[in-house]
MARDO-593787 format. One record per residue (C-alpha): x, y, z; residue in three letters. Coordinates in steps of 0.05 Angstrom, whole numbers. Each point is the difference from the previous one (the first is absolute). Layout:
N
+--------+--------+--------+------+
|      u |      v |      w | type |
+--------+--------+--------+------+
|      X |      Y |      Z |  ALA |
...
+--------+--------+--------+------+
This chain:
592
+--------+--------+--------+------+
|      u |      v |      w | type |
+--------+--------+--------+------+
|    -84 |   -217 |  -1329 |  MET |
|     61 |    -34 |     20 |  ALA |
|     49 |     -3 |    -53 |  THR |
|     74 |    -13 |     -8 |  GLY |
|     44 |    -60 |     17 |  SER |
|    -29 |      2 |     75 |  GLU |
|    -65 |    -27 |    -24 |  HIS |
|    -37 |    -42 |    -56 |  GLY |
|     34 |    -57 |    -39 |  LEU |
|     76 |     14 |     14 |  ARG |
|    -18 |      2 |     74 |  ARG |
|    -39 |    -64 |      0 |  LEU |
|     54 |    -37 |    -40 |  VAL |
|     56 |     24 |     49 |  TRP |
|    -48 |    -19 |     59 |  GLN |
|     -3 |    -71 |    -29 |  ARG |
|     74 |     -6 |    -14 |  ILE |
|     10 |     24 |     72 |  THR |
|    -47 |    -54 |     30 |  GLU |
|     34 |    -57 |    -38 |  THR |
|     70 |      7 |    -26 |  ILE |
|     21 |     57 |     51 |  ILE |
|    -36 |    -35 |     61 |  ALA |
|     42 |    -62 |    -14 |  ASP |
|     64 |     44 |     -3 |  CYS |
|    -12 |     28 |     68 |  ARG |
|      1 |    -71 |     31 |  LYS |
|     71 |     -4 |    -15 |  SER |
|     55 |     52 |     21 |  GLU |
|     44 |    -21 |    -61 |  VAL |
|     13 |     47 |    -50 |  TRP |
|    -31 |    -22 |    -69 |  LYS |
|      6 |      3 |    -77 |  ILE |
|    -61 |     12 |    -38 |  LEU |
|     -1 |    -31 |    -71 |  ILE |
|    -52 |     22 |    -54 |  LEU |
|    -20 |     -6 |    -70 |  ASP |
|    -18 |     55 |    -48 |  ALA |
|    -76 |      0 |     21 |  PHE |
|     14 |      0 |     75 |  THR |
|     51 |     54 |     -9 |  THR |
|    -49 |     47 |    -30 |  LYS |
|    -53 |    -21 |     49 |  LEU |
|     45 |     18 |     62 |  LEU |
|     26 |     66 |    -30 |  SER |
|    -76 |     19 |    -11 |  SER |
|    -14 |     -7 |     77 |  CYS |
|     63 |      7 |     42 |  CYS |
|     71 |     34 |      5 |  LYS |
|     64 |    -33 |      8 |  MET |
|      2 |     31 |     68 |  SER |
|    -65 |    -40 |     22 |  ASP |
|     35 |    -66 |    -19 |  LEU |
|     62 |     22 |     36 |  MET |
|    -38 |     15 |     64 |  SER |
|    -23 |    -77 |     -6 |  GLU |
|     72 |    -25 |     -2 |  LYS |
|     -5 |    -13 |    -72 |  ILE |
|     74 |     24 |    -21 |  THR |
|      4 |    -19 |    -75 |  ILE |
|    -49 |     -3 |    -56 |  VAL |
|     22 |    -45 |    -58 |  GLU |
|    -24 |    -19 |    -69 |  ASP |
|    -21 |    -75 |     -3 |  LEU |
|     29 |     -8 |    -70 |  TYR |
|     66 |     31 |      9 |  LYS |
|     65 |    -31 |     20 |  SER |
|      5 |      9 |     75 |  ARG |
|     59 |    -15 |     49 |  GLU |
|    -16 |    -53 |     52 |  PRO |
|    -12 |     22 |     71 |  VAL |
|     -9 |    -63 |     36 |  PRO |
|     -5 |     28 |     69 |  GLU |
|    -66 |     41 |    -17 |  MET |
|    -69 |    -17 |    -13 |  LYS |
|    -35 |     20 |    -61 |  ALA |
|    -74 |     21 |    -14 |  ILE |
|    -25 |    -16 |    -67 |  TYR |
|    -58 |     41 |    -28 |  PHE |
|    -22 |    -21 |    -69 |  MET |
|    -51 |    -20 |    -52 |  SER |
|    -14 |    -74 |     -2 |  PRO |
|     23 |    -11 |    -68 |  THR |
|     49 |    -53 |    -23 |  ALA |
|     53 |     46 |    -15 |  LYS |
|      0 |     28 |     73 |  CYS |
|      0 |    -69 |     27 |  VAL |
|     54 |    -22 |    -42 |  GLU |
|     45 |     56 |     23 |  ALA |
|    -19 |    -14 |     71 |  PHE |
|     19 |    -74 |     -7 |  ILE |
|     66 |     23 |    -33 |  ALA |
|     20 |     38 |     67 |  ASP |
|     -4 |    -67 |     40 |  PHE |
|      3 |    -62 |    -42 |  LYS |
|     76 |     -6 |     -5 |  THR |
|     28 |     44 |     53 |  LYS |
|    -45 |     42 |     42 |  PRO |
|     10 |     77 |     -6 |  LYS |
|    -34 |     14 |     66 |  TYR |
|    -10 |    -28 |     70 |  LYS |
|    -78 |     -7 |    -10 |  ALA |
|    -57 |     24 |    -47 |  ALA |
|    -65 |     33 |     13 |  TYR |
|    -42 |     -4 |    -57 |  VAL |
|    -58 |     44 |    -21 |  TYR |
|    -41 |     -3 |    -61 |  PHE |
|    -43 |     54 |    -30 |  THR |
|    -54 |    -51 |    -18 |  ASP |
|    -21 |    -75 |      4 |  TYR |
|     61 |    -41 |    -16 |  CYS |
|    -17 |    -59 |    -46 |  PRO |
|     12 |    -74 |     29 |  ASP |
|     55 |    -18 |    -48 |  ASP |
|     42 |     62 |     16 |  LEU |
|    -10 |    -10 |     74 |  PHE |
|     20 |    -76 |     -4 |  ASN |
|     62 |     21 |    -39 |  ASN |
|     19 |     49 |     56 |  MET |
|    -13 |    -54 |     55 |  LYS |
|     43 |    -53 |    -40 |  LEU |
|     63 |     43 |     -1 |  TYR |
|     -8 |     50 |     54 |  CYS |
|    -46 |    -26 |     56 |  ALA |
|     57 |      4 |     53 |  LYS |
|     13 |     75 |    -14 |  TYR |
|    -72 |     25 |     -3 |  ILE |
|    -22 |     28 |     69 |  ARG |
|    -66 |     33 |    -26 |  VAL |
|    -37 |     -3 |    -64 |  CYS |
|    -60 |     40 |     -9 |  LYS |
|    -47 |     26 |    -54 |  GLU |
|    -19 |     70 |     16 |  ILE |
|    -51 |     19 |    -53 |  ASN |
|     27 |     67 |    -23 |  ILE |
|     10 |    -12 |    -76 |  ASN |
|    -21 |     71 |    -24 |  PHE |
|     34 |     70 |     -1 |  MET |
|    -26 |     52 |     43 |  PRO |
|      7 |     62 |    -48 |  GLN |
|    -33 |     49 |     45 |  GLU |
|    -49 |      8 |     59 |  ALA |
|    -60 |    -25 |    -40 |  GLN |
|     33 |    -25 |    -64 |  VAL |
|     33 |    -68 |    -14 |  PHE |
|     30 |    -39 |    -63 |  THR |
|     15 |    -73 |    -16 |  CYS |
|     69 |     27 |    -24 |  ASP |
|    -11 |    -40 |    -66 |  ASN |
|     10 |     44 |    -63 |  LEU |
|     -1 |    -66 |    -41 |  GLY |
|    -74 |    -16 |     16 |  ALA |
|    -27 |     49 |    -46 |  PHE |
|     29 |    -43 |    -60 |  ARG |
|    -12 |    -65 |     29 |  SER |
|    -77 |     16 |     10 |  ILE |
|    -13 |     40 |    -62 |  TYR |
|     46 |    -23 |    -55 |  SER |
|    -35 |    -51 |    -45 |  PRO |
|     63 |    -38 |     -6 |  HIS |
|      5 |     -6 |     79 |  SER |
|     19 |    -68 |     25 |  GLN |
|     -2 |     14 |     74 |  ASP |
|    -65 |     37 |     12 |  LYS |
|    -29 |    -54 |     45 |  LYS |
|     64 |      6 |     40 |  LYS |
|      1 |     72 |      6 |  THR |
|    -74 |      9 |     24 |  LEU |
|     18 |    -56 |     51 |  GLU |
|     60 |     38 |     24 |  THR |
|    -40 |     63 |      2 |  LEU |
|    -56 |    -36 |     42 |  ALA |
|     54 |    -29 |     49 |  ASN |
|     26 |     77 |     10 |  GLN |
|    -71 |     27 |     10 |  LEU |
|     -9 |    -55 |     55 |  VAL |
|     61 |     24 |     36 |  THR |
|    -25 |     74 |     -4 |  LEU |
|    -66 |    -25 |     31 |  CYS |
|     39 |    -39 |     56 |  ALA |
|     41 |     65 |     16 |  THR |
|    -58 |     44 |      5 |  LEU |
|    -37 |    -61 |     41 |  ASP |
|    -58 |      4 |    -48 |  GLU |
|    -41 |    -58 |    -31 |  TYR |
|    -35 |     42 |    -51 |  PRO |
|    -67 |    -12 |    -47 |  GLY |
|     27 |      0 |    -69 |  VAL |
|    -32 |     29 |    -60 |  ARG |
|     25 |     13 |    -71 |  TYR |
|    -23 |     43 |    -58 |  LYS |
|    -29 |    -35 |    -59 |  LYS |
|     31 |     17 |    -64 |  GLU |
|    -24 |    -25 |    -68 |  GLY |
|     46 |    -54 |    -24 |  ASN |
|     50 |     13 |     51 |  MET |
|      8 |    -57 |     54 |  GLU |
|     57 |     22 |     39 |  ASN |
|    -32 |     36 |     58 |  ALA |
|    -51 |    -57 |      7 |  LYS |
|     60 |    -51 |      1 |  ASP |
|     42 |     40 |     52 |  LEU |
|    -60 |      8 |     41 |  ALA |
|    -16 |    -74 |      1 |  GLU |
|     74 |    -17 |     17 |  LEU |
|      5 |     54 |     55 |  VAL |
|    -66 |    -25 |     34 |  ASP |
|     22 |    -75 |      1 |  ASN |
|     70 |     17 |     25 |  LYS |
|    -28 |     49 |     53 |  LEU |
|    -49 |    -58 |     21 |  ALA |
|     61 |    -46 |      5 |  ARG |
|     41 |     51 |     36 |  HIS |
|    -45 |     13 |     55 |  TYR |
|    -23 |    -72 |      9 |  GLU |
|     75 |    -13 |     12 |  LEU |
|     16 |     59 |     47 |  ASP |
|     49 |    -10 |     54 |  ASN |
|    -45 |     19 |     54 |  SER |
|    -35 |    -67 |    -16 |  GLY |
|    -68 |     33 |     -4 |  LYS |
|    -36 |     15 |    -66 |  LYS |
|     -4 |     70 |    -16 |  LYS |
|    -66 |     33 |    -17 |  GLY |
|    -11 |     52 |    -56 |  LYS |
|     15 |     73 |     21 |  THR |
|    -34 |     63 |    -20 |  GLN |
|     47 |     13 |    -58 |  ALA |
|    -10 |     -6 |    -77 |  GLN |
|     46 |    -16 |    -53 |  LEU |
|    -14 |     27 |    -72 |  LEU |
|     38 |    -26 |    -61 |  ILE |
|     -2 |     34 |    -66 |  VAL |
|     40 |     -1 |    -65 |  GLU |
|     41 |     54 |    -26 |  ARG |
|    -44 |      3 |    -62 |  GLY |
|    -62 |     26 |     44 |  PHE |
|     30 |     69 |     -5 |  ASP |
|     48 |     11 |    -53 |  PRO |
|     -1 |     77 |      3 |  VAL |
|     28 |     15 |     69 |  SER |
|     66 |    -30 |    -13 |  PRO |
|     11 |     37 |    -63 |  ILE |
|    -23 |     71 |     14 |  LEU |
|     54 |     53 |     21 |  HIS |
|    -19 |      7 |     78 |  GLU |
|     15 |     71 |     35 |  LEU |
|      4 |    -25 |     71 |  THR |
|     70 |      2 |     27 |  TYR |
|     21 |    -74 |      7 |  GLN |
|    -33 |    -25 |    -64 |  ALA |
|     23 |     59 |    -36 |  MET |
|     76 |     -7 |     20 |  ALA |
|     -3 |    -74 |    -15 |  CYS |
|    -29 |     11 |    -68 |  ASP |
|     46 |     54 |    -24 |  LEU |
|     67 |     -2 |     38 |  ILE |
|     44 |    -64 |      6 |  ASP |
|    -11 |    -22 |     67 |  ILE |
|     32 |    -72 |     11 |  GLU |
|    -16 |    -39 |     59 |  SER |
|    -31 |     61 |     34 |  ASP |
|     67 |     38 |     -9 |  THR |
|     -5 |     68 |    -25 |  TYR |
|     74 |     19 |    -35 |  ALA |
|     10 |     80 |     -8 |  TYR |
|     49 |     50 |     -3 |  LYS |
|      4 |     49 |     57 |  SER |
|     12 |     76 |     -7 |  LYS |
|     74 |     -9 |      4 |  ASP |
|     -4 |    -52 |    -59 |  GLY |
|     16 |    -62 |     43 |  SER |
|    -38 |    -65 |    -15 |  GLU |
|    -46 |    -19 |     55 |  LYS |
|    -48 |    -53 |     17 |  GLN |
|    -62 |     -2 |     45 |  ALA |
|    -45 |    -58 |     20 |  LEU |
|    -71 |     18 |     -8 |  LEU |
|    -36 |    -46 |     51 |  ASN |
|    -39 |      3 |     65 |  GLU |
|     60 |     24 |     47 |  GLU |
|     -5 |     64 |    -40 |  ASP |
|    -62 |     26 |     38 |  MET |
|     -3 |     64 |    -49 |  LEU |
|     -5 |    -54 |    -59 |  TRP |
|    -60 |    -34 |     37 |  VAL |
|    -32 |     67 |     10 |  LYS |
|      8 |     24 |    -76 |  LEU |
|     -2 |    -64 |    -40 |  ARG |
|    -75 |      1 |    -12 |  HIS |
|    -12 |     76 |    -12 |  LYS |
|     -8 |     35 |    -65 |  HIS |
|     68 |     29 |    -26 |  ILE |
|    -32 |     68 |      3 |  ALA |
|     -5 |     -4 |     77 |  GLU |
|     66 |    -34 |      5 |  VAL |
|     35 |     57 |    -36 |  THR |
|    -35 |     54 |     45 |  GLU |
|     13 |    -37 |     62 |  LEU |
|     73 |    -20 |     -2 |  ILE |
|     26 |     72 |     -5 |  PRO |
|    -42 |     23 |     59 |  LYS |
|     29 |    -63 |     41 |  LEU |
|     71 |     21 |    -16 |  VAL |
|    -15 |     70 |     23 |  LYS |
|    -29 |    -23 |     65 |  GLU |
|     62 |    -35 |     19 |  ILE |
|     48 |     57 |    -18 |  SER |
|    -47 |     49 |     41 |  ALA |
|     -4 |    -49 |     62 |  SER |
|     76 |      2 |      0 |  LYS |
|      1 |     71 |     14 |  LYS |
|     -8 |     29 |     75 |  GLN |
|    -66 |     36 |      4 |  PRO |
|     26 |     67 |     23 |  ASP |
|     63 |     -2 |    -37 |  GLY |
|     45 |    -10 |     60 |  LYS |
|     45 |    -54 |      8 |  THR |
|      9 |    -28 |     66 |  THR |
|     47 |    -61 |     29 |  ILE |
|    -65 |    -42 |     16 |  SER |
|    -32 |     14 |    -66 |  GLY |
|     62 |    -20 |    -36 |  LEU |
|      8 |    -67 |     46 |  ALA |
|    -76 |    -15 |    -23 |  GLN |
|     15 |     13 |    -71 |  LEU |
|     62 |    -41 |      1 |  MET |
|    -41 |    -58 |     30 |  LYS |
|    -51 |      7 |    -59 |  LYS |
|     52 |      8 |    -57 |  MET |
|      0 |    -74 |    -21 |  PRO |
|    -77 |      1 |     -2 |  ALA |
|      3 |     65 |    -37 |  PHE |
|     51 |    -29 |    -51 |  ARG |
|    -43 |    -62 |    -11 |  LYS |
|    -66 |     39 |    -10 |  GLN |
|     33 |     52 |    -47 |  LEU |
|     36 |    -54 |    -41 |  ALA |
|    -70 |    -40 |     -9 |  GLU |
|    -34 |     65 |    -22 |  LYS |
|     59 |     13 |    -47 |  THR |
|     -5 |    -66 |    -32 |  ILE |
|    -80 |      8 |    -12 |  HIS |
|     13 |     71 |    -24 |  LEU |
|     48 |    -32 |    -54 |  GLN |
|    -49 |    -54 |    -18 |  LEU |
|    -63 |     45 |     -8 |  ALA |
|     44 |     48 |    -38 |  GLU |
|     19 |    -60 |    -48 |  ASP |
|    -73 |    -21 |     -5 |  CYS |
|    -23 |     68 |    -17 |  MET |
|     53 |      7 |    -57 |  LYS |
|    -29 |    -59 |    -33 |  HIS |
|    -67 |     28 |     13 |  PHE |
|     13 |     64 |    -37 |  SER |
|     34 |    -30 |    -55 |  ASN |
|    -54 |    -52 |    -26 |  ASN |
|    -39 |    -32 |     56 |  VAL |
|    -47 |     63 |     11 |  GLU |
|    -27 |     -4 |    -75 |  LYS |
|     -4 |    -77 |      6 |  LEU |
|    -40 |      1 |     60 |  CYS |
|    -55 |     38 |    -32 |  LYS |
|     -5 |    -47 |    -61 |  ALA |
|      7 |    -64 |     49 |  GLU |
|    -55 |     23 |     51 |  GLN |
|    -50 |     19 |    -54 |  ASP |
|     10 |    -67 |    -29 |  LEU |
|     -6 |    -42 |     65 |  ALA |
|    -57 |     38 |     32 |  VAL |
|    -36 |      7 |    -69 |  GLY |
|    -15 |     73 |     21 |  LEU |
|     40 |     62 |     -1 |  ASP |
|     16 |     48 |     56 |  ALA |
|    -69 |     36 |     -6 |  ASP |
|    -36 |    -64 |      2 |  GLY |
|    -16 |     -6 |    -73 |  VAL |
|      0 |    -70 |    -33 |  LYS |
|     53 |    -10 |    -45 |  VAL |
|    -33 |    -15 |    -68 |  LYS |
|     58 |    -15 |    -43 |  ASP |
|     60 |    -32 |     38 |  PRO |
|     41 |     -1 |    -66 |  MET |
|     -1 |     82 |      4 |  ARG |
|     29 |     -6 |     68 |  THR |
|     53 |    -53 |    -17 |  LEU |
|     24 |     33 |    -63 |  LEU |
|     42 |     61 |     30 |  PRO |
|     37 |    -54 |     41 |  VAL |
|     15 |    -38 |    -64 |  LEU |
|     22 |     60 |    -40 |  LEU |
|     47 |     27 |     58 |  HIS |
|     73 |    -25 |      5 |  PRO |
|    -18 |    -39 |     68 |  TYR |
|     43 |    -58 |     23 |  ASP |
|    -26 |    -70 |    -33 |  LYS |
|    -24 |    -24 |     71 |  TYR |
|    -40 |     63 |      9 |  ASP |
|    -35 |    -14 |    -69 |  LYS |
|     -6 |    -71 |     14 |  ILE |
|    -39 |     18 |     70 |  ARG |
|    -43 |     52 |    -40 |  ALA |
|    -21 |    -48 |    -54 |  VAL |
|    -17 |    -55 |     51 |  LEU |
|    -44 |     50 |     41 |  LEU |
|    -34 |     19 |    -66 |  TYR |
|    -14 |    -79 |    -12 |  ILE |
|    -20 |    -11 |     76 |  PHE |
|    -50 |     60 |     -9 |  SER |
|    -33 |    -37 |    -59 |  LEU |
|      2 |    -71 |     31 |  SER |
|     43 |    -18 |    -62 |  GLY |
|      9 |     30 |    -72 |  THR |
|     -1 |    -32 |    -70 |  THR |
|     57 |    -35 |    -31 |  ASP |
|      4 |     52 |    -53 |  GLU |
|      5 |     60 |     50 |  ASN |
|     49 |    -35 |     42 |  LEU |
|     44 |     -9 |    -62 |  CYS |
|      1 |     75 |    -12 |  LYS |
|     13 |     15 |     74 |  LEU |
|     56 |    -51 |      2 |  ILE |
|     32 |     36 |    -63 |  GLN |
|    -10 |     70 |     34 |  HIS |
|     40 |    -18 |     62 |  VAL |
|     51 |    -38 |    -45 |  LYS |
|     -4 |    -68 |     36 |  ILE |
|    -12 |    -44 |    -58 |  GLU |
|     53 |    -50 |     26 |  THR |
|    -25 |      9 |     75 |  GLU |
|    -76 |     -8 |    -16 |  ARG |
|      0 |    -46 |     67 |  GLU |
|      4 |     59 |     49 |  PHE |
|    -72 |      7 |    -22 |  ILE |
|    -27 |    -68 |    -27 |  LEU |
|     23 |    -39 |     61 |  ASN |
|    -47 |     35 |     44 |  TRP |
|    -52 |    -50 |    -25 |  LYS |
|     43 |    -56 |     42 |  ASP |
|    -29 |     38 |     63 |  LEU |
|    -72 |     -6 |    -26 |  GLY |
|      4 |     74 |    -23 |  VAL |
|    -42 |     13 |    -70 |  PRO |
|     48 |     27 |    -47 |  ILE |
|    -29 |    -19 |    -67 |  ILE |
|    -79 |      3 |     -8 |  THR |
|    -40 |    -15 |    -59 |  ALA |
|    -34 |     63 |    -21 |  SER |
|    -67 |     15 |     30 |  GLY |
|     16 |    -46 |     60 |  SER |
|      3 |     28 |     68 |  SER |
|     16 |    -25 |     71 |  SER |
|    -31 |     23 |     66 |  ARG |
|     43 |     48 |     40 |  LYS |
|      0 |     -4 |     78 |  PRO |
|    -48 |     51 |     34 |  THR |
|     44 |     48 |     39 |  ARG |
|    -12 |     38 |     63 |  ARG |
|    -24 |     74 |     -9 |  ASP |
|     61 |     42 |     26 |  ARG |
|    -19 |     61 |    -40 |  SER |
|    -12 |     38 |     69 |  GLN |
|     68 |    -15 |     27 |  GLY |
|     53 |     50 |     -6 |  GLU |
|     51 |    -20 |    -51 |  THR |
|     55 |     30 |    -41 |  TYR |
|    -18 |      4 |    -76 |  ASN |
|     56 |    -42 |    -21 |  LEU |
|    -12 |    -53 |     54 |  SER |
|    -78 |    -15 |     -9 |  ARG |
|     11 |    -79 |     -7 |  TRP |
|    -10 |    -39 |     57 |  THR |
|     28 |    -73 |     -1 |  PRO |
|    -56 |    -52 |     -8 |  VAL |
|     26 |    -36 |     64 |  ILE |
|    -21 |     57 |     39 |  LYS |
|    -73 |    -12 |    -18 |  ASP |
|     13 |    -75 |     15 |  VAL |
|     28 |     20 |     73 |  MET |
|    -56 |     45 |     16 |  GLU |
|    -55 |    -50 |    -25 |  ASP |
|     32 |    -56 |     40 |  ALA |
|      2 |     42 |     64 |  VAL |
|    -72 |     20 |    -14 |  GLU |
|    -26 |    -69 |    -14 |  ASN |
|    -19 |     18 |    -69 |  LYS |
|     41 |    -45 |    -43 |  LEU |
|    -45 |    -39 |    -48 |  ASP |
|      4 |    -74 |     10 |  THR |
|     -8 |    -18 |    -72 |  LYS |
|     58 |     44 |    -15 |  GLU |
|     42 |    -20 |     64 |  TRP |
|    -19 |    -74 |     12 |  PRO |
|     19 |    -26 |     74 |  HIS |
|     50 |    -56 |     -2 |  GLN |
|    -14 |      0 |     78 |  SER |
|    -40 |     50 |     41 |  GLU |
|     18 |     36 |     64 |  CYS |
|    -38 |    -29 |     62 |  PRO |
|    -53 |     54 |     -1 |  ALA |
|    -22 |     57 |    -49 |  ALA |
|     66 |     39 |     -6 |  TRP |
|     -3 |     71 |      7 |  ASN |
|     68 |     38 |      2 |  GLY |
|    -29 |     63 |     23 |  SER |
|    -32 |    -32 |     63 |  GLY |
|    -27 |     43 |     54 |  ALA |
|     53 |     21 |     53 |  VAL |
|    -11 |    -34 |     67 |  SER |
|    -18 |     51 |     56 |  ALA |
|     51 |    -36 |     44 |  ARG |
|     51 |     15 |    -55 |  GLN |
|     51 |     58 |     15 |  LYS |
|     -8 |     49 |    -57 |  HIS |
|     71 |     25 |      5 |  LYS |
|     38 |    -63 |    -22 |  ALA |
|     75 |      7 |     11 |  SER |
|     21 |    -58 |    -48 |  THR |
|    -25 |    -27 |    -65 |  GLN |
|    -20 |    -64 |     36 |  ASP |
|    -41 |     36 |     52 |  GLU |
|    -35 |     41 |    -52 |  ARG |
|    -22 |    -56 |    -41 |  ARG |
|    -67 |    -25 |     24 |  SER |
|      4 |    -73 |    -27 |  GLY |
|     -6 |      1 |    -72 |  SER |
|     55 |     -3 |    -57 |  ARG |
|     -9 |      7 |    -73 |  LEU |
|     58 |    -38 |    -37 |  ILE |
|      2 |     12 |    -80 |  ILE |
|     45 |    -39 |    -42 |  PHE |
|     16 |     22 |    -74 |  ILE |
|     23 |    -57 |    -45 |  ILE |
|     58 |     28 |    -45 |  GLY |
|     23 |     62 |     31 |  GLY |
|    -28 |     60 |     39 |  MET |
|     11 |     77 |    -15 |  SER |
|     17 |     52 |     49 |  TYR |
|    -64 |     33 |     -6 |  SER |
|    -31 |    -62 |     19 |  GLU |
|     42 |     -5 |     61 |  MET |
|    -23 |     72 |     20 |  ARG |
|    -71 |    -22 |     -2 |  CYS |
|      7 |    -50 |     56 |  ALA |
|     27 |     60 |     45 |  TYR |
|    -54 |     46 |    -23 |  GLU |
|    -57 |    -50 |     13 |  VAL |
|     29 |    -15 |     69 |  THR |
|      5 |     68 |     21 |  GLN |
|    -71 |     16 |    -23 |  ALA |
|    -31 |    -61 |     33 |  VAL |
|     42 |     -3 |     68 |  LYS |
|    -33 |    -66 |     17 |  SER |
|     27 |    -45 |    -60 |  CYS |
|     73 |     -6 |    -15 |  GLU |
|     15 |    -11 |    -75 |  VAL |
|     63 |    -40 |    -22 |  ILE |
|     14 |     -7 |    -67 |  ILE |
|     53 |    -47 |    -36 |  GLY |
|     22 |    -33 |    -67 |  SER |
|     55 |    -38 |    -29 |  SER |
|     39 |     63 |    -10 |  HIS |
|     -8 |     77 |     -7 |  ILE |
|     -4 |     24 |    -73 |  VAL |
|     18 |     70 |    -32 |  THR |
|    -28 |     16 |    -68 |  PRO |
|     62 |    -16 |    -38 |  SER |
|     15 |    -65 |     40 |  SER |
|    -71 |    -23 |    -14 |  LEU |
|      5 |     16 |    -75 |  LEU |
|     68 |    -38 |     -6 |  ASP |
|    -33 |    -62 |     39 |  ASP |
|    -60 |      5 |    -50 |  ILE |
|     48 |      1 |    -60 |  LYS |
|     33 |    -62 |     13 |  VAL |
|    -58 |    -44 |     14 |  LEU |
|    -12 |    -31 |    -66 |  SER |
|     77 |    -20 |     -4 |  LYS |
|     13 |    -76 |      8 |  GLY |
|     38 |    -24 |     59 |  PRO |
|     67 |     -5 |    -43 |  MET |
|     -8 |     71 |    -23 |  GLU |
|     -1 |     31 |     72 |  ILE |
|     42 |    -26 |     61 |  PHE |
|     -5 |     28 |     68 |  THR |
|     35 |    -27 |     60 |  VAL |
|    -50 |      1 |     59 |  ASP |
|     30 |    -38 |     53 |  GLU |
|    -60 |     -8 |     46 |  ARG |
|    -52 |    -22 |    -57 |  SER |
|     47 |    -44 |    -33 |  ASN |
|     35 |    -33 |     55 |  ALA |
+--------+--------+--------+------+
């Protein structure tokens, strides 16, 4: 399967930018300035390098909100979100004394009429181009996207939220731009969840907005439904996966190591501070990220040895031509060696945590999550599994995670029992870490004797697994059922259907080449898009790749408002019950 920056969502986004912004640039020989807001800066950084822009005669990249020197002889490209704040900053550049010769304006999404009219009123004679290019999402990886909206969780799940409707509307608009970029008009379904209506509301919004978008498509003809499905689920449908200690490389590193904005800070052997970017430019990261840490720790030292061995002459003799060849390869050698050294260090850091505490925690967590021990024997008394964790001096967050897994395993506990657990973990003043899961529709307190039905899971007992990694995220079952057309319509109602009975595992055409050279050629016409309201975990992201790899004929793409780690999710949960005045976060995109 094709991966990395050459393929997938990042490539598609760069392609769209090339066909619009860059194509317009090419019509003019004049060097230009590119002006971006916070979101479009991140968007461009995710899919291109400065050298790509330079080769298209974009010589300077500036921040829309910062004070900039006027360059009246140059043309400026504005690539920005269609918010009042962005439009005001744009108007300020031209209203009194124009900073640039002309403006080429590109919005990530539909620009409201009032903002557009304001621009026209003050800047009409300077605007050469004004386009909406429909890319209002972040291509995180080849098969992963986010809406880059950390505040969406609180807006949707807080009982005090005042902007839930607006947030769902924004997410729906962003999902429409994802579908437009993929050139898909999918059938939309959602997971029916007890008293939670968010998935249903979002499905309805997306479906209506998709119909309107394709009704007004630039091509002038109405687009019909494509062979794609969009499934929308709530975060509470699987509370276990984002809380467990995961032992696959990416999920483990992001849980245990302080990795900010995909940047890993570490000390090299000589003691100097270094930083490494963990993204799809690093092909070794792409190769290793979904592997179990046990495989990673075996693989990296082997790769380092291979590189060192390949530097030596086979017979030990040094010749002039041999040295010349070696000199040519040296930069590549250095890059390969540096990449492997970074991952050697990161894997070592992960293993230190594993040896200290994580190994013992994993056993208890897996037993509670799966409901069986490593030998396949049913866990009859979950409290006996939890107790050693509570009695050991583990970190507060680790204890909270174990308590939650215990409660999830029972589908809720009694008030009395919960009080005892909270005292054990010493979080009497921070009970919200546990109680607030109810706002996600997850049962926490149950009356004695009551029970709730647990979803039936796929039998994976025959698959090879590590004893400390027996849990499979529920979303993987959903992906596989969807691809095999086995989703129950009562649990997964259709907001709108695909044109025909959808089967993501459709037979491969006899005319189709079996050795596909790119991701697009490999895909035989069906895509499954999953959107999780309220954050997705790294293990759930991994499932999209695993199912795509197994099925071959269907590409699975997964997205959410943002990516969560266990501790970031717990922090988000904790503040849900605080009123709007008690917590204040600035999110320019959702508040603008």
